C-alpha positions as a LaTeX table, in Angstrom:
\begin{tabular}{lrrr}
\hline
Residue & $x$ (\AA) & $y$ (\AA) & $z$ (\AA) \\
\hline
Unk1 & 0.00 & 0.00 & 0.00 \\
Unk2 & 1.34 & 3.44 & $-0.98$ \\
Unk3 & 0.12 & 6.94 & $-0.31$ \\
Unk4 & $-3.31$ & 7.07 & $-1.87$ \\
Unk5 & $-2.48$ & 4.16 & $-4.22$ \\
Unk6 & $-2.89$ & 0.39 & $-3.98$ \\
Unk7 & $-2.35$ & $-2.63$ & $-6.19$ \\
Unk8 & $-5.82$ & $-4.02$ & $-6.77$ \\
Unk9 & $-7.29$ & $-6.84$ & $-8.81$ \\
Unk10 & $-6.61$ & $-4.93$ & $-12.11$ \\
Unk11 & $-10.09$ & $-5.52$ & $-13.46$ \\
Unk12 & $-11.05$ & $-3.24$ & $-16.33$ \\
Unk13 & $-12.39$ & $-0.65$ & $-16.79$ \\
Unk14 & $-12.52$ & $-0.14$ & $-12.97$ \\
Unk15 & $-10.68$ & $-2.17$ & $-10.36$ \\
Unk16 & $-13.26$ & $-3.64$ & $-7.98$ \\
Unk17 & $-11.16$ & $-3.32$ & $-4.83$ \\
Unk18 & $-10.26$ & 0.32 & $-5.48$ \\
Unk19 & $-13.85$ & 1.20 & $-6.29$ \\
Unk20 & $-14.89$ & 0.02 & $-2.80$ \\
Unk21 & $-12.12$ & 1.87 & $-0.92$ \\
Unk22 & $-12.03$ & 5.05 & $-3.03$ \\
Unk23 & $-8.41$ & 4.58 & $-3.92$ \\
Unk24 & $-6.56$ & 4.60 & $-7.26$ \\
Unk25 & $-5.05$ & 1.38 & $-8.56$ \\
Unk26 & $-1.47$ & 1.22 & $-9.81$ \\
Unk27 & $-1.25$ & $-0.70$ & $-13.08$ \\
Unk28 & 2.48 & $-1.32$ & $-13.55$ \\
Unk29 & 3.29 & $-1.35$ & $-17.24$ \\
Unk30 & 4.66 & $-4.66$ & $-18.39$ \\
Unk31 & 7.64 & $-4.16$ & $-20.72$ \\
Unk32 & 6.85 & $-5.10$ & $-24.29$ \\
Unk33 & 9.47 & $-7.28$ & $-25.97$ \\
Unk34 & 9.51 & $-7.83$ & $-29.72$ \\
Unk35 & 11.39 & $-10.89$ & $-30.95$ \\
Unk36 & 12.40 & $-11.21$ & $-34.61$ \\
Unk37 & 12.14 & $-14.97$ & $-34.88$ \\
Unk38 & 13.42 & $-14.97$ & $-38.47$ \\
Unk39 & 16.65 & $-13.24$ & $-37.48$ \\
Unk40 & 17.02 & $-15.34$ & $-34.36$ \\
Unk41 & 16.75 & $-18.55$ & $-36.36$ \\
Unk42 & 19.09 & $-17.27$ & $-39.07$ \\
Unk43 & 21.66 & $-16.25$ & $-36.46$ \\
Unk44 & 21.41 & $-19.66$ & $-34.83$ \\
Unk45 & 21.88 & $-21.41$ & $-38.18$ \\
Unk46 & 24.70 & $-19.19$ & $-39.48$ \\
Unk47 & 28.20 & $-20.62$ & $-39.24$ \\
Unk48 & 30.88 & $-18.70$ & $-37.44$ \\
Unk49 & 33.29 & $-17.66$ & $-40.15$ \\
Unk50 & 36.85 & $-18.88$ & $-39.87$ \\
Unk51 & 40.12 & $-17.13$ & $-40.57$ \\
Unk52 & 41.02 & $-17.32$ & $-44.28$ \\
Unk53 & 44.60 & $-16.24$ & $-43.60$ \\
Unk54 & 45.06 & $-19.39$ & $-41.55$ \\
Unk55 & 43.31 & $-22.41$ & $-43.15$ \\
Unk56 & 44.24 & $-24.72$ & $-40.26$ \\
Unk57 & 42.55 & $-22.43$ & $-37.75$ \\
Unk58 & 39.51 & $-21.97$ & $-39.99$ \\
Unk59 & 39.05 & $-25.72$ & $-40.35$ \\
Unk60 & 38.65 & $-26.11$ & $-36.59$ \\
Unk61 & 35.18 & $-24.75$ & $-37.23$ \\
Unk62 & 32.89 & $-27.69$ & $-38.09$ \\
Unk63 & 31.04 & $-25.65$ & $-40.73$ \\
Unk64 & 34.26 & $-24.81$ & $-42.55$ \\
Unk65 & 35.37 & $-28.43$ & $-42.33$ \\
Unk66 & 32.05 & $-29.47$ & $-43.85$ \\
Unk67 & 32.46 & $-27.03$ & $-46.75$ \\
Unk68 & 36.01 & $-28.20$ & $-47.36$ \\
Unk69 & 34.98 & $-31.86$ & $-47.41$ \\
Unk70 & 32.01 & $-31.06$ & $-49.65$ \\
Unk71 & 34.40 & $-29.58$ & $-52.21$ \\
Unk72 & 36.47 & $-32.77$ & $-52.25$ \\
Unk73 & 33.52 & $-35.15$ & $-52.41$ \\
Unk74 & 31.02 & $-33.26$ & $-54.59$ \\
Unk75 & 32.56 & $-30.36$ & $-56.50$ \\
Unk76 & 36.16 & $-31.22$ & $-57.42$ \\
Unk77 & 35.01 & $-33.83$ & $-59.94$ \\
Unk78 & 33.77 & $-31.01$ & $-62.18$ \\
Unk79 & 37.41 & $-30.04$ & $-62.70$ \\
Unk80 & 38.89 & $-33.54$ & $-62.78$ \\
Unk81 & 37.09 & $-34.39$ & $-66.00$ \\
Unk82 & 39.42 & $-36.79$ & $-67.78$ \\
Unk83 & 42.16 & $-36.41$ & $-65.16$ \\
Unk84 & 42.93 & $-39.82$ & $-63.69$ \\
Unk85 & 45.16 & $-38.15$ & $-61.08$ \\
Unk86 & 42.20 & $-36.09$ & $-59.84$ \\
Unk87 & 44.41 & $-33.05$ & $-59.29$ \\
Unk88 & 41.61 & $-30.67$ & $-58.32$ \\
Unk89 & 40.48 & $-33.14$ & $-55.64$ \\
Unk90 & 43.96 & $-34.06$ & $-54.42$ \\
Unk91 & 46.55 & $-31.40$ & $-55.26$ \\
Unk92 & 44.19 & $-28.44$ & $-54.83$ \\
Unk93 & 42.83 & $-29.65$ & $-51.49$ \\
Unk94 & 46.31 & $-30.48$ & $-50.17$ \\
Unk95 & 47.77 & $-27.14$ & $-51.23$ \\
Unk96 & 44.72 & $-25.29$ & $-49.89$ \\
Unk97 & 45.60 & $-26.44$ & $-46.37$ \\
Unk98 & 48.60 & $-24.10$ & $-46.46$ \\
Unk99 & 47.67 & $-21.56$ & $-49.14$ \\
Unk100 & 45.03 & $-18.96$ & $-48.12$ \\
Unk101 & 44.25 & $-17.93$ & $-51.72$ \\
Unk102 & 43.36 & $-21.45$ & $-52.79$ \\
Unk103 & 41.62 & $-22.19$ & $-49.50$ \\
Unk104 & 39.38 & $-19.14$ & $-49.92$ \\
Unk105 & 38.44 & $-20.19$ & $-53.46$ \\
Unk106 & 37.62 & $-23.74$ & $-52.34$ \\
Unk107 & 35.43 & $-22.64$ & $-49.43$ \\
Unk108 & 33.71 & $-19.93$ & $-51.49$ \\
Unk109 & 32.70 & $-22.32$ & $-54.28$ \\
Unk110 & 31.75 & $-25.18$ & $-51.99$ \\
Unk111 & 29.62 & $-22.99$ & $-49.72$ \\
Unk112 & 27.96 & $-21.40$ & $-52.75$ \\
Unk113 & 27.12 & $-24.84$ & $-54.14$ \\
Unk114 & 25.62 & $-25.87$ & $-50.80$ \\
Unk115 & 23.62 & $-22.64$ & $-50.62$ \\
Unk116 & 22.13 & $-23.32$ & $-54.07$ \\
Unk117 & 21.30 & $-26.97$ & $-53.43$ \\
Unk118 & 20.73 & $-27.82$ & $-49.77$ \\
Unk119 & 21.28 & $-25.00$ & $-47.23$ \\
Unk120 & 20.84 & $-21.31$ & $-48.06$ \\
Unk121 & 22.57 & $-20.34$ & $-44.81$ \\
Unk122 & 25.91 & $-21.22$ & $-46.41$ \\
Unk123 & 25.62 & $-18.10$ & $-48.59$ \\
Unk124 & 27.19 & $-15.88$ & $-45.90$ \\
Unk125 & 30.37 & $-17.94$ & $-45.80$ \\
Unk126 & 30.42 & $-18.16$ & $-49.60$ \\
Unk127 & 30.30 & $-14.39$ & $-50.01$ \\
Unk128 & 32.86 & $-13.77$ & $-47.26$ \\
Unk129 & 35.45 & $-16.15$ & $-48.71$ \\
Unk130 & 34.73 & $-15.05$ & $-52.27$ \\
Unk131 & 35.50 & $-11.45$ & $-51.40$ \\
Unk132 & 38.69 & $-12.46$ & $-49.62$ \\
Unk133 & 39.82 & $-14.56$ & $-52.60$ \\
Unk134 & 39.17 & $-11.77$ & $-55.11$ \\
Unk135 & 41.17 & $-9.29$ & $-53.05$ \\
Unk136 & 44.10 & $-11.70$ & $-52.90$ \\
Unk137 & 44.03 & $-12.30$ & $-56.65$ \\
Unk138 & 43.99 & $-8.58$ & $-57.37$ \\
Unk139 & 47.00 & $-8.07$ & $-55.08$ \\
Unk140 & 49.21 & $-10.57$ & $-56.94$ \\
Unk141 & 52.19 & $-9.02$ & $-58.72$ \\
Unk142 & 53.59 & $-10.34$ & $-61.99$ \\
Unk143 & 56.51 & $-12.18$ & $-60.39$ \\
Unk144 & 54.43 & $-13.93$ & $-57.76$ \\
Unk145 & 55.18 & $-17.68$ & $-57.79$ \\
Unk146 & 51.46 & $-18.43$ & $-57.44$ \\
Unk147 & 51.11 & $-17.39$ & $-61.09$ \\
Unk148 & 53.66 & $-19.96$ & $-62.21$ \\
Unk149 & 52.73 & $-22.92$ & $-60.04$ \\
Unk150 & 49.07 & $-22.94$ & $-61.04$ \\
Unk151 & 47.57 & $-21.86$ & $-57.71$ \\
Unk152 & 46.25 & $-18.54$ & $-59.03$ \\
Unk153 & 44.88 & $-20.16$ & $-62.20$ \\
Unk154 & 43.13 & $-22.89$ & $-60.21$ \\
Unk155 & 41.60 & $-20.28$ & $-57.90$ \\
Unk156 & 40.36 & $-18.27$ & $-60.89$ \\
Unk157 & 38.72 & $-21.39$ & $-62.36$ \\
Unk158 & 36.91 & $-21.99$ & $-59.08$ \\
Unk159 & 35.78 & $-18.36$ & $-58.94$ \\
Unk160 & 34.35 & $-18.69$ & $-62.44$ \\
Unk161 & 32.04 & $-21.48$ & $-61.27$ \\
Unk162 & 31.18 & $-19.54$ & $-58.11$ \\
Unk163 & 29.98 & $-16.60$ & $-60.16$ \\
Unk164 & 27.91 & $-18.82$ & $-62.44$ \\
Unk165 & 26.20 & $-20.42$ & $-59.43$ \\
Unk166 & 25.68 & $-16.94$ & $-57.98$ \\
Unk167 & 23.92 & $-15.97$ & $-61.24$ \\
Unk168 & 26.33 & $-13.09$ & $-61.62$ \\
Unk169 & 25.37 & $-10.48$ & $-64.21$ \\
Unk170 & 28.74 & $-11.00$ & $-65.87$ \\
Unk171 & 30.06 & $-14.40$ & $-64.77$ \\
Unk172 & 32.84 & $-13.99$ & $-67.31$ \\
Unk173 & 34.59 & $-11.16$ & $-65.49$ \\
Unk174 & 37.03 & $-13.37$ & $-63.63$ \\
Unk175 & 37.42 & $-15.63$ & $-66.65$ \\
Unk176 & 38.60 & $-12.51$ & $-68.48$ \\
Unk177 & 40.93 & $-11.69$ & $-65.63$ \\
Unk178 & 42.20 & $-15.25$ & $-65.62$ \\
Unk179 & 43.41 & $-14.88$ & $-69.20$ \\
Unk180 & 46.67 & $-13.36$ & $-67.94$ \\
Unk181 & 47.04 & $-16.43$ & $-65.73$ \\
Unk182 & 46.29 & $-18.96$ & $-68.46$ \\
Unk183 & 48.22 & $-17.11$ & $-71.16$ \\
Unk184 & 51.42 & $-18.78$ & $-69.98$ \\
Unk185 & 50.69 & $-21.52$ & $-72.54$ \\
Unk186 & 54.42 & $-22.00$ & $-73.01$ \\
Unk187 & 54.49 & $-23.78$ & $-69.66$ \\
Unk188 & 52.45 & $-26.65$ & $-71.08$ \\
Unk189 & 55.44 & $-27.87$ & $-73.05$ \\
Unk190 & 57.91 & $-27.12$ & $-70.28$ \\
Unk191 & 58.99 & $-30.11$ & $-68.14$ \\
Unk192 & 59.04 & $-27.76$ & $-65.17$ \\
Unk193 & 55.35 & $-26.98$ & $-65.52$ \\
Unk194 & 53.42 & $-28.08$ & $-62.48$ \\
Unk195 & 50.67 & $-30.66$ & $-62.75$ \\
Unk196 & 48.30 & $-28.14$ & $-61.21$ \\
Unk197 & 49.05 & $-25.52$ & $-63.87$ \\
Unk198 & 48.39 & $-28.08$ & $-66.62$ \\
Unk199 & 45.10 & $-29.15$ & $-65.04$ \\
Unk200 & 44.13 & $-25.52$ & $-64.55$ \\
Unk201 & 44.87 & $-24.68$ & $-68.17$ \\
Unk202 & 42.56 & $-27.38$ & $-69.56$ \\
Unk203 & 39.84 & $-26.33$ & $-67.15$ \\
Unk204 & 40.28 & $-22.72$ & $-68.20$ \\
Unk205 & 40.02 & $-23.72$ & $-71.87$ \\
Unk206 & 36.82 & $-25.69$ & $-71.28$ \\
Unk207 & 35.31 & $-22.76$ & $-69.36$ \\
Unk208 & 36.35 & $-20.44$ & $-72.20$ \\
Unk209 & 34.64 & $-22.77$ & $-74.70$ \\
Unk210 & 31.46 & $-22.84$ & $-72.60$ \\
Unk211 & 31.27 & $-19.05$ & $-72.48$ \\
Unk212 & 31.96 & $-18.72$ & $-76.21$ \\
Unk213 & 29.17 & $-21.17$ & $-77.05$ \\
Unk214 & 26.76 & $-19.19$ & $-74.89$ \\
Unk215 & 27.79 & $-15.80$ & $-76.27$ \\
Unk216 & 28.82 & $-16.76$ & $-79.85$ \\
Unk217 & 32.19 & $-15.07$ & $-79.42$ \\
Unk218 & 35.78 & $-16.21$ & $-80.04$ \\
Unk219 & 38.01 & $-17.58$ & $-77.31$ \\
Unk220 & 40.27 & $-15.29$ & $-75.35$ \\
Unk221 & 43.09 & $-17.81$ & $-75.16$ \\
Unk222 & 45.70 & $-18.11$ & $-77.91$ \\
Unk223 & 45.60 & $-21.74$ & $-79.01$ \\
Unk224 & 48.42 & $-21.25$ & $-81.49$ \\
Unk225 & 50.87 & $-21.07$ & $-78.57$ \\
Unk226 & 49.93 & $-24.57$ & $-77.37$ \\
Unk227 & 52.23 & $-27.30$ & $-78.65$ \\
Unk228 & 51.18 & $-30.72$ & $-79.94$ \\
Unk229 & 49.61 & $-33.11$ & $-77.45$ \\
Unk230 & 50.97 & $-36.52$ & $-76.64$ \\
Unk231 & 48.66 & $-39.49$ & $-77.07$ \\
Unk232 & 49.87 & $-41.45$ & $-74.08$ \\
Unk233 & 46.66 & $-41.31$ & $-72.08$ \\
Unk234 & 42.98 & $-41.52$ & $-72.83$ \\
Unk235 & 42.01 & $-38.11$ & $-71.47$ \\
Unk236 & 44.15 & $-36.49$ & $-74.17$ \\
Unk237 & 41.32 & $-37.34$ & $-76.57$ \\
Unk238 & 39.21 & $-34.82$ & $-74.65$ \\
Unk239 & 42.02 & $-32.27$ & $-74.60$ \\
Unk240 & 42.71 & $-32.79$ & $-78.30$ \\
Unk241 & 39.05 & $-32.34$ & $-79.21$ \\
Unk242 & 38.94 & $-29.27$ & $-76.95$ \\
Unk243 & 41.73 & $-27.73$ & $-79.04$ \\
Unk244 & 39.95 & $-28.47$ & $-82.32$ \\
Unk245 & 36.61 & $-27.16$ & $-81.06$ \\
Unk246 & 38.36 & $-23.99$ & $-79.88$ \\
Unk247 & 39.87 & $-23.49$ & $-83.33$ \\
Unk248 & 36.46 & $-24.01$ & $-84.96$ \\
Unk249 & 34.85 & $-21.52$ & $-82.56$ \\
Unk250 & 37.45 & $-18.91$ & $-83.45$ \\
Unk251 & 37.00 & $-19.52$ & $-87.17$ \\
Unk252 & 33.20 & $-19.36$ & $-86.94$ \\
Unk253 & 32.68 & $-16.52$ & $-84.47$ \\
Unk254 & 35.70 & $-14.31$ & $-85.14$ \\
Unk255 & 35.91 & $-14.20$ & $-88.90$ \\
Unk256 & 34.49 & $-15.68$ & $-92.08$ \\
Unk257 & 36.43 & $-18.88$ & $-92.62$ \\
Unk258 & 37.32 & $-19.72$ & $-96.20$ \\
Unk259 & 36.22 & $-23.00$ & $-97.74$ \\
Unk260 & 39.81 & $-24.24$ & $-97.54$ \\
Unk261 & 39.92 & $-23.48$ & $-93.81$ \\
Unk262 & 36.53 & $-25.17$ & $-93.35$ \\
Unk263 & 37.85 & $-28.26$ & $-95.13$ \\
Unk264 & 40.99 & $-28.33$ & $-92.97$ \\
Unk265 & 38.96 & $-28.03$ & $-89.77$ \\
Unk266 & 36.60 & $-30.81$ & $-90.88$ \\
Unk267 & 39.59 & $-33.02$ & $-91.63$ \\
Unk268 & 41.11 & $-32.31$ & $-88.20$ \\
Unk269 & 37.78 & $-33.11$ & $-86.52$ \\
Unk270 & 37.45 & $-36.42$ & $-88.34$ \\
Unk271 & 41.06 & $-37.36$ & $-87.67$ \\
Unk272 & 40.72 & $-36.68$ & $-83.95$ \\
Unk273 & 37.52 & $-38.72$ & $-83.76$ \\
Unk274 & 39.12 & $-41.59$ & $-85.66$ \\
Unk275 & 41.73 & $-41.75$ & $-82.89$ \\
Unk276 & 39.04 & $-42.47$ & $-80.30$ \\
Unk277 & 39.53 & $-46.13$ & $-79.33$ \\
Unk278 & 36.46 & $-48.35$ & $-79.23$ \\
Unk279 & 36.31 & $-48.17$ & $-75.42$ \\
Unk280 & 35.86 & $-44.38$ & $-75.58$ \\
Unk281 & 32.86 & $-44.59$ & $-77.90$ \\
Unk282 & 29.31 & $-45.46$ & $-76.78$ \\
Unk283 & 29.02 & $-49.07$ & $-75.66$ \\
Unk284 & 25.23 & $-49.04$ & $-76.06$ \\
Unk285 & 22.63 & $-46.89$ & $-77.76$ \\
Unk286 & 18.90 & $-47.44$ & $-77.27$ \\
Unk287 & 16.64 & $-47.14$ & $-80.30$ \\
Unk288 & 13.81 & $-44.78$ & $-79.37$ \\
Unk289 & 10.95 & $-43.06$ & $-81.22$ \\
Unk290 & 11.89 & $-40.04$ & $-83.29$ \\
Unk291 & 10.02 & $-37.78$ & $-80.85$ \\
Unk292 & 12.26 & $-38.75$ & $-77.90$ \\
Unk293 & 15.90 & $-38.22$ & $-76.99$ \\
Unk294 & 18.20 & $-41.18$ & $-77.63$ \\
Unk295 & 19.75 & $-43.00$ & $-74.69$ \\
Unk296 & 23.51 & $-43.30$ & $-75.06$ \\
Unk297 & 25.89 & $-44.94$ & $-72.58$ \\
Unk298 & 29.66 & $-44.44$ & $-72.29$ \\
Unk299 & 32.21 & $-45.83$ & $-69.84$ \\
Unk300 & 33.62 & $-42.61$ & $-68.35$ \\
Unk301 & 32.71 & $-38.97$ & $-67.92$ \\
Unk302 & 35.61 & $-37.82$ & $-70.11$ \\
Unk303 & 34.40 & $-40.09$ & $-72.93$ \\
Unk304 & 30.98 & $-38.43$ & $-72.81$ \\
Unk305 & 32.49 & $-34.93$ & $-72.83$ \\
Unk306 & 34.85 & $-35.79$ & $-75.70$ \\
Unk307 & 31.82 & $-36.98$ & $-77.70$ \\
Unk308 & 30.03 & $-33.74$ & $-76.82$ \\
Unk309 & 32.90 & $-31.66$ & $-78.16$ \\
Unk310 & 33.14 & $-33.78$ & $-81.32$ \\
Unk311 & 29.41 & $-33.38$ & $-82.00$ \\
Unk312 & 29.50 & $-29.65$ & $-81.21$ \\
Unk313 & 32.41 & $-29.20$ & $-83.62$ \\
Unk314 & 30.39 & $-31.03$ & $-86.27$ \\
Unk315 & 27.35 & $-28.87$ & $-85.52$ \\
Unk316 & 29.25 & $-25.61$ & $-86.02$ \\
Unk317 & 30.83 & $-26.97$ & $-89.20$ \\
Unk318 & 27.34 & $-27.93$ & $-90.44$ \\
Unk319 & 26.05 & $-24.39$ & $-89.84$ \\
Unk320 & 28.82 & $-22.91$ & $-92.00$ \\
Unk321 & 29.16 & $-25.76$ & $-94.51$ \\
Unk322 & 28.91 & $-24.98$ & $-98.24$ \\
Unk323 & 25.69 & $-26.64$ & $-99.50$ \\
Unk324 & 27.58 & $-29.11$ & $-101.67$ \\
Unk325 & 29.73 & $-30.25$ & $-98.72$ \\
Unk326 & 26.97 & $-31.29$ & $-96.30$ \\
Unk327 & 27.33 & $-34.92$ & $-97.30$ \\
Unk328 & 30.96 & $-34.92$ & $-96.15$ \\
Unk329 & 30.01 & $-34.25$ & $-92.52$ \\
Unk330 & 30.25 & $-37.18$ & $-90.07$ \\
Unk331 & 27.06 & $-38.84$ & $-88.87$ \\
Unk332 & 25.92 & $-38.19$ & $-85.31$ \\
Unk333 & 26.81 & $-41.78$ & $-84.37$ \\
Unk334 & 28.59 & $-44.66$ & $-86.04$ \\
Unk335 & 25.38 & $-46.17$ & $-87.42$ \\
Unk336 & 23.77 & $-42.86$ & $-88.37$ \\
Unk337 & 22.62 & $-41.74$ & $-91.80$ \\
Unk338 & 25.25 & $-39.92$ & $-93.84$ \\
Unk339 & 23.59 & $-39.10$ & $-97.14$ \\
Unk340 & 20.57 & $-37.23$ & $-98.43$ \\
Unk341 & 19.73 & $-35.18$ & $-95.34$ \\
Unk342 & 19.02 & $-31.47$ & $-95.21$ \\
Unk343 & 21.11 & $-29.06$ & $-93.15$ \\
Unk344 & 18.27 & $-28.74$ & $-90.63$ \\
Unk345 & 18.02 & $-32.51$ & $-90.21$ \\
Unk346 & 21.79 & $-32.86$ & $-89.75$ \\
Unk347 & 21.83 & $-30.12$ & $-87.11$ \\
Unk348 & 18.90 & $-31.66$ & $-85.26$ \\
Unk349 & 20.60 & $-35.07$ & $-85.27$ \\
Unk350 & 23.75 & $-33.63$ & $-83.68$ \\
Unk351 & 21.71 & $-31.72$ & $-81.09$ \\
Unk352 & 19.57 & $-34.67$ & $-80.00$ \\
Unk353 & 22.64 & $-36.88$ & $-79.69$ \\
Unk354 & 24.37 & $-34.28$ & $-77.47$ \\
Unk355 & 21.33 & $-33.99$ & $-75.20$ \\
Unk356 & 20.83 & $-37.75$ & $-75.19$ \\
Unk357 & 24.40 & $-38.37$ & $-74.01$ \\
Unk358 & 24.16 & $-35.68$ & $-71.32$ \\
Unk359 & 20.86 & $-36.81$ & $-69.83$ \\
Unk360 & 21.64 & $-40.52$ & $-70.06$ \\
Unk361 & 24.97 & $-40.04$ & $-68.30$ \\
Unk362 & 23.57 & $-37.68$ & $-65.65$ \\
Unk363 & 26.98 & $-37.24$ & $-64.01$ \\
Unk364 & 27.53 & $-33.70$ & $-62.62$ \\
Unk365 & 30.95 & $-33.29$ & $-64.27$ \\
Unk366 & 29.45 & $-34.19$ & $-67.66$ \\
Unk367 & 26.38 & $-32.00$ & $-67.21$ \\
Unk368 & 28.39 & $-28.94$ & $-66.14$ \\
Unk369 & 30.57 & $-29.29$ & $-69.23$ \\
Unk370 & 27.53 & $-29.99$ & $-71.45$ \\
Unk371 & 25.69 & $-26.72$ & $-70.83$ \\
Unk372 & 27.79 & $-24.91$ & $-73.45$ \\
Unk373 & 27.21 & $-27.50$ & $-76.20$ \\
Unk374 & 23.50 & $-27.70$ & $-75.30$ \\
Unk375 & 23.12 & $-23.90$ & $-75.41$ \\
Unk376 & 24.51 & $-23.75$ & $-78.94$ \\
Unk377 & 23.18 & $-26.98$ & $-80.45$ \\
Unk378 & 19.78 & $-27.60$ & $-78.82$ \\
Unk379 & 18.28 & $-24.60$ & $-80.60$ \\
Unk380 & 18.32 & $-26.74$ & $-83.76$ \\
Unk381 & 15.90 & $-29.31$ & $-82.30$ \\
Unk382 & 12.66 & $-29.28$ & $-84.29$ \\
Unk383 & 10.50 & $-31.91$ & $-82.55$ \\
Unk384 & 8.28 & $-30.28$ & $-79.92$ \\
Unk385 & 8.25 & $-33.38$ & $-77.69$ \\
Unk386 & 12.06 & $-33.52$ & $-77.70$ \\
Unk387 & 12.25 & $-29.83$ & $-76.83$ \\
Unk388 & 10.04 & $-30.39$ & $-73.80$ \\
Unk389 & 12.14 & $-33.37$ & $-72.75$ \\
Unk390 & 15.25 & $-31.19$ & $-72.87$ \\
Unk391 & 13.56 & $-28.53$ & $-70.70$ \\
Unk392 & 12.43 & $-31.12$ & $-68.14$ \\
Unk393 & 15.92 & $-32.53$ & $-67.86$ \\
Unk394 & 17.53 & $-29.09$ & $-67.56$ \\
Unk395 & 15.17 & $-28.17$ & $-64.73$ \\
Unk396 & 16.18 & $-31.38$ & $-62.98$ \\
Unk397 & 19.85 & $-30.38$ & $-63.16$ \\
Unk398 & 19.26 & $-27.29$ & $-61.01$ \\
Unk399 & 18.43 & $-29.36$ & $-57.93$ \\
Unk400 & 21.65 & $-31.37$ & $-58.06$ \\
Unk401 & 24.24 & $-29.08$ & $-59.60$ \\
Unk402 & 22.90 & $-25.69$ & $-58.57$ \\
Unk403 & 23.52 & $-24.24$ & $-62.02$ \\
Unk404 & 21.18 & $-21.33$ & $-62.95$ \\
Unk405 & 19.59 & $-23.12$ & $-65.89$ \\
Unk406 & 16.81 & $-20.53$ & $-66.16$ \\
Unk407 & 18.72 & $-18.34$ & $-68.60$ \\
Unk408 & 19.66 & $-21.34$ & $-70.76$ \\
Unk409 & 16.03 & $-22.47$ & $-70.89$ \\
Unk410 & 14.81 & $-18.96$ & $-71.71$ \\
Unk411 & 17.35 & $-18.61$ & $-74.53$ \\
Unk412 & 16.40 & $-21.99$ & $-76.01$ \\
Unk413 & 12.69 & $-21.23$ & $-75.87$ \\
Unk414 & 13.29 & $-17.87$ & $-77.55$ \\
Unk415 & 15.29 & $-19.53$ & $-80.35$ \\
Unk416 & 12.52 & $-22.10$ & $-80.88$ \\
Unk417 & 9.88 & $-19.38$ & $-81.30$ \\
Unk418 & 11.93 & $-17.34$ & $-83.79$ \\
Unk419 & 10.82 & $-17.86$ & $-87.40$ \\
\hline
\end{tabular}
């Protein structure tokens, strides 16, 4: 009880006890507390970011350890296409333990992939490590050993994929910047060249090819500086076909190739394909109705990608072929028709075979490398049912790979509606 005031029963509008005694009731205000449950949950789910300057310290954080392991188990295979030594899974991860630049690139890409496929909360770590990696790349001077040993080039390749997954407005910006890193082509023929630099170069070239097929532009890399390839291992079939496809892209998208140049490029394409041993060609091909994609099986991911590049090279050559030379183009498969087909039918055959291989294989490394060939070639598909099958399969890729397939689908649909 206070002077003239009492704490009553707090009934409203008038306290019963105070009404009887003629006193005034104190109604102590209860503090109002607003809780942002969305932010509270996000804060609880967010990982504590590690220290990119010290990979060992950062990896003491379970979230960072998870991202690092996810790169090794799920993402590195994109870059080890045709590499039996799996350098992006082994060499990159081992070097990243002591190299902050490479560690930042690995964590950035892995966390971004997780954020696009399973856990959006990983985006914060992805952006943090991406920014740190970019700043380190920019700070490199020309004599920095990271430019020669392949670390900087490998990091730039990883950033390229990060920016694609992030649906960057210009995902090519770090591919352009990486040109100065990859332009040391002379190192490919140098015995002192590191295995990581070699692996990074072929990844850079494949990424360059993908962008050129999307944008219909020439490559940035100078293929004339690359020496002849040895034929001592199977994955060199993929590298060899990558070189030929790059030359065809430059001839088609950079200038008007003469008929003699077209003939030379066709001959090089056929010769490279003839070197494919039987084990690298499809071991089975299902006969399906004309309104469905074929089902084509190959032994390894690099075999599928080498076939993709061969068929894409043929497709570009078919687009620019003189009318009287169409019959000299290879068939889309060893038992395919070779004579009496129109240009449109030839192009559609190449396109359906490319999509059939990609969606039968359904291996992430193959699909990631197939988006470029699909973007250029699938626009020549005429059958409506096949078009819809391609769209359904592309939408399915988003859930597993995280690639922003929306733009690719939109571009294909626009090309199919053009007269």
